[in-house]
C-alpha positions as MATLAB code, in Angstrom:
seq = 'MNFFIFRKIENGESTVGDILKKKREEKNLNIDKIAKELKINPKYLKALEKSEYYLLPGDIYAINFLKQYAHYLRINFPKIKKIYLREKKIYDTLQEENSKSKFKVPKSHFLLTYSFIKNFSLVIIVIICLGYLGVKLNNIIEPPELLIITPNKDFITKKNNIDIKGKTQPGVIIMINNEKVVSDKNNNFQKNIILKNGLNIIKIQAKKKYGREKIIIRRILKK';
ca = [
       9.734  -20.711  -15.148;
       7.311  -18.294  -13.503;
       3.806  -19.086  -14.744;
       2.637  -15.516  -14.269;
      -0.774  -14.645  -15.748;
      -2.071  -11.084  -16.039;
      -5.439  -10.279  -14.561;
      -7.515   -7.105  -14.784;
      -5.816   -4.520  -12.600;
      -7.524   -2.508   -9.886;
      -8.220    0.593  -11.967;
     -10.364   -1.521  -14.278;
      -8.062   -1.404  -17.327;
      -8.392   -4.553  -19.403;
      -5.483   -6.786  -20.253;
      -4.579   -7.908  -23.765;
      -6.267  -11.231  -23.045;
      -9.463   -9.553  -21.794;
      -9.713   -7.387  -24.915;
      -9.142  -10.239  -27.382;
     -11.444  -12.722  -25.682;
     -14.267  -10.203  -25.190;
     -14.151   -9.109  -28.838;
     -14.083  -12.695  -30.108;
     -16.993  -13.743  -27.910;
     -18.988  -10.684  -28.989;
     -18.600  -11.879  -32.565;
     -19.402  -15.477  -31.514;
     -16.224  -16.768  -33.178;
     -14.369  -20.016  -32.519;
     -10.692  -19.544  -31.665;
      -9.597  -22.773  -33.380;
     -11.347  -21.720  -36.588;
      -9.663  -18.308  -36.450;
      -6.277  -19.958  -35.912;
      -6.842  -22.170  -38.950;
      -7.765  -19.185  -41.163;
      -4.743  -17.185  -39.959;
      -2.492  -20.259  -40.214;
      -1.331  -19.754  -36.619;
      -1.009  -22.521  -34.033;
      -4.159  -22.194  -31.864;
      -2.108  -22.537  -28.681;
      -0.532  -19.136  -29.419;
      -3.910  -17.391  -29.830;
      -5.123  -19.047  -26.623;
      -1.952  -17.916  -24.870;
      -2.632  -14.329  -25.982;
      -6.217  -14.518  -24.713;
      -5.016  -15.834  -21.349;
      -2.003  -13.460  -21.246;
       0.181  -16.534  -20.744;
       3.257  -14.991  -22.342;
       5.557  -17.822  -21.274;
       3.852  -19.993  -23.945;
       4.664  -17.572  -26.791;
       7.776  -17.692  -29.010;
      10.090  -14.690  -29.451;
       8.692  -11.148  -29.402;
       8.957  -10.785  -33.182;
       6.581  -13.703  -33.718;
       4.344  -12.883  -30.745;
       3.738   -9.314  -31.929;
       3.042  -10.557  -35.452;
       0.487  -13.077  -34.101;
      -1.114  -10.277  -32.064;
      -1.231   -8.031  -35.137;
      -2.974  -10.657  -37.284;
      -5.423  -11.547  -34.516;
      -6.222   -7.888  -33.768;
      -6.836   -7.126  -37.447;
      -9.058  -10.203  -37.733;
     -11.168   -9.039  -34.795;
     -11.027   -5.397  -35.980;
      -9.214   -4.218  -32.871;
      -6.973   -1.137  -32.908;
      -3.538   -2.762  -33.241;
      -1.296    0.150  -32.127;
      -3.363    0.487  -28.944;
      -3.363   -3.215  -28.036;
       0.315   -3.507  -28.969;
       1.093   -0.749  -26.467;
      -0.779   -2.677  -23.753;
       1.035   -5.896  -24.727;
       4.474   -4.272  -24.528;
       3.645   -2.815  -21.107;
       2.450   -6.191  -19.804;
       5.427   -7.993  -21.343;
       7.812   -5.558  -19.648;
       6.186   -6.312  -16.284;
       6.318  -10.042  -17.019;
      10.023   -9.912  -17.966;
      10.824   -7.915  -14.819;
       9.036  -10.453  -12.623;
      10.802  -13.300  -14.395;
      14.164  -11.645  -13.744;
      13.366  -11.009  -10.070;
      12.108  -14.561   -9.650;
      15.234  -15.938  -11.292;
      17.461  -13.919   -8.940;
      15.545  -15.065   -5.874;
      16.117  -18.706   -6.800;
      19.866  -18.205   -6.515;
      19.819  -16.797   -2.970;
      21.760  -19.272   -0.869;
      21.441  -19.496    2.941;
      24.635  -18.782    4.902;
      24.725  -22.333    6.219;
      25.305  -23.595    2.695;
      28.692  -21.886    2.593;
      30.015  -24.188    5.345;
      31.521  -26.548    2.802;
      34.999  -27.936    2.470;
      37.473  -26.349    0.084;
      37.733  -29.602   -1.884;
      33.986  -29.823   -2.469;
      33.773  -26.192   -3.560;
      36.697  -26.644   -5.944;
      35.218  -29.771   -7.550;
      31.767  -28.239   -7.760;
      33.198  -25.135   -9.435;
      34.958  -27.268  -12.023;
      31.726  -29.107  -12.802;
      29.887  -25.805  -13.211;
      32.590  -24.471  -15.537;
      32.398  -27.606  -17.687;
      28.580  -27.384  -17.846;
      28.739  -23.703  -18.785;
      31.305  -24.387  -21.520;
      29.252  -27.247  -22.940;
      26.101  -25.158  -22.778;
      27.841  -22.260  -24.507;
      29.133  -24.523  -27.267;
      25.671  -26.043  -27.642;
      24.036  -22.634  -27.986;
      26.656  -21.506  -30.479;
      26.270  -24.670  -32.544;
      22.492  -24.358  -32.477;
      22.697  -20.719  -33.574;
      24.894  -21.754  -36.473;
      22.847  -24.654  -37.819;
      19.269  -23.580  -37.097;
      17.410  -21.507  -39.718;
      17.399  -17.763  -39.024;
      14.336  -15.849  -37.907;
      12.429  -14.365  -40.830;
       9.330  -12.228  -40.430;
       7.429  -10.865  -43.437;
       5.572   -7.718  -42.396;
       3.964   -7.015  -45.762;
       2.301   -8.324  -47.817;
       0.042  -10.804  -46.061;
      -0.517  -14.324  -47.402;
      -2.547  -14.658  -50.609;
      -2.618  -10.908  -51.190;
      -4.793   -9.374  -53.944;
      -4.051   -5.972  -55.466;
      -4.679   -3.816  -58.507;
      -1.333   -2.007  -58.232;
       1.524   -2.592  -60.649;
       4.096   -3.070  -57.891;
       4.348   -3.956  -54.223;
       6.830   -3.473  -51.388;
       8.123   -6.593  -49.689;
       8.990   -5.608  -46.102;
      10.384   -7.811  -43.379;
      12.749   -8.274  -40.457;
      15.466  -10.796  -39.681;
      18.544  -11.328  -37.488;
      22.035   -9.809  -37.706;
      24.374  -11.464  -40.182;
      21.589  -13.021  -42.251;
      21.610  -12.878  -46.064;
      18.214  -12.001  -47.572;
      17.272  -12.975  -51.124;
      13.988  -12.000  -52.783;
      13.330  -13.822  -56.058;
      17.038  -14.760  -56.113;
      18.179  -11.129  -55.789;
      20.162  -10.096  -52.717;
      18.533   -7.470  -50.509;
      20.536   -5.413  -47.996;
      19.135   -5.071  -44.471;
      19.456   -1.839  -42.480;
      21.150   -1.488  -39.062;
      17.952   -2.672  -37.362;
      17.818   -5.802  -39.578;
      14.790   -4.523  -41.516;
      14.682   -5.060  -45.259;
      12.514   -3.843  -48.121;
      12.305   -4.405  -51.867;
       9.847   -3.143  -54.457;
       8.595   -5.852  -56.837;
       6.951   -5.140  -60.189;
       3.866   -7.304  -60.612;
       2.554   -8.969  -63.735;
      -1.114   -9.585  -64.375;
      -2.356  -12.736  -62.694;
      -0.575  -14.746  -60.027;
       2.860  -13.612  -58.839;
       5.029  -15.904  -56.701;
       7.432  -14.051  -54.402;
      10.175  -16.160  -52.806;
      11.920  -14.711  -49.745;
      15.006  -16.563  -48.480;
      16.995  -15.984  -45.289;
      20.302  -17.788  -44.776;
      23.174  -17.666  -42.336;
      26.713  -18.234  -43.533;
      26.854  -21.876  -42.391;
      23.283  -22.698  -41.357;
      20.144  -23.867  -43.076;
      18.034  -21.364  -44.942;
      14.461  -20.357  -44.234;
      12.071  -19.746  -47.128;
       8.744  -17.930  -47.120;
       6.513  -17.786  -50.184;
       4.036  -14.990  -50.837;
       1.409  -15.409  -53.551;
       0.125  -12.109  -54.902;
      -2.735  -11.849  -57.360;
      -2.756   -8.737  -59.541;
      -6.133   -8.037  -61.108;
];
């Protein structure tokens, strides 16, 4: 893994980490306390501040963490998201180039016997097959990704209804309060829920055909 960390570039433009850390320090806020309030693992907020993207989970989760953190610090989210995506693209490109360079083999290494090459190839094929089966099995049994875009946790509103919006993976069945919701071609889903006065419990379930389900609860208080 390439432990690449972004630093301020020559033209003086700040990185995502620079912007987040500067804003937090201006407000004299503790990052662990923020993480606790946002219910996010503090190591992910610290990774964002240090631009250590190799420590973050998938892009769906990373962007959601960035969105919550930016809103908490009152930072323009569309602007910082644009910077993040640009940095992440550079990071992914460097990772790919670094990965390719690791597989460059000196010419002298090709002076091997036919028998050794044949046996080595068979071992590689077996490893690849086992790895492929492992990935497939893991994809089947692990819970699917489920991201709730709106509403946020413990949401308070005066409106009579609310839109539940989220994103998941292909082939995942979404249920909201035990009613099936159809996702679009980009795996986004949305359902309008009528609210009653007082506390409303919204249960969002995501389930693959043979895997475990993932459940997210949203509590919405209608005044």
